[in-house]
C-alpha positions in Angstrom: 39.1 39.0 41.3 36.7 39.9 38.5 35.7 38.4 35.3 33.5 40.2 33.0 31.7 37.3 30.5 34.0 37.2 27.7 36.8 36.9 30.2 35.0 34.2 32.0 34.4 32.3 28.7 38.1 32.3 27.4 39.3 30.3 30.5 40.6 26.9 30.4 37.3 24.4 30.4 34.8 26.7 31.4 33.4 26.5 27.9 33.6 22.8 27.6 31.8 22.5 31.4 29.5 24.4 30.7 28.4 23.1 27.6 28.3 19.5 29.6 26.1 20.1 32.1 23.9 22.1 29.6 23.9 19.0 27.2 23.3 17.0 30.8 20.0 19.0 31.9 18.9 18.6 27.7 19.4 22.4 27.6 21.5 22.2 24.6 21.8 19.2 21.8 24.6 17.3 21.5 25.5 19.7 18.3 25.4 22.7 19.9 26.9 21.4 22.9 29.8 20.7 21.0 29.9 23.8 18.8 30.0 25.9 22.4 32.8 23.5 23.5 34.8 24.0 20.5 35.3 20.2 20.2 34.5 17.9 17.4 31.0 16.1 18.0 33.3 13.0 18.0 35.8 14.3 20.8 33.0 15.9 23.0 30.7 12.4 22.4 34.0 11.0 24.2 34.5 13.6 27.0 30.6 13.1 27.9 31.1 8.9 27.3 33.8 9.0 29.6 31.7 11.0 32.5 28.9 9.0 32.3 26.5 11.1 30.8 24.5 9.4 27.9 24.7 10.2 24.3 22.0 8.7 23.1 17.9 9.8 23.9 16.1 13.0 24.4 12.7 13.4 22.3 12.5 12.7 18.6 13.1 16.6 18.1 16.8 16.5 19.4 17.4 13.5 17.6 16.7 15.1 14.4 18.9 17.8 15.7 21.9 15.8 16.4 21.3 13.9 13.7 21.7 16.9 11.6 24.6 18.5 13.0 26.7 15.1 12.0 25.5 15.6 8.6 26.4 18.6 8.7 29.9 17.7 10.2 30.3 15.1 7.5 30.3 18.0 4.5 26.5 18.1 4.0 25.8 14.4 3.0 23.9 11.9 4.7 24.7 8.7 2.5 27.5 6.9 4.1 30.7 7.2 2.9 32.1 3.9 1.9 36.0 2.9 2.1 38.5 2.6 -0.8 
């Protein structure tokens, strides 16, 4: 069986597996890995946490990238939302 790149990435679980491995090896930030895996940041955090992969850590640059991705995910506001 031959799979080209597009077919391979369309296989169930492949994008998530690649994103997980690249995140674990710190080749992708949290936000990048979540986007690549087509999961929300919260879903990706739960996914890697279940696998025992730490979510907090990295350099100040990766922490900043992750914070920016979370702000973007929340709709661009860096202010905490208040419960109503």
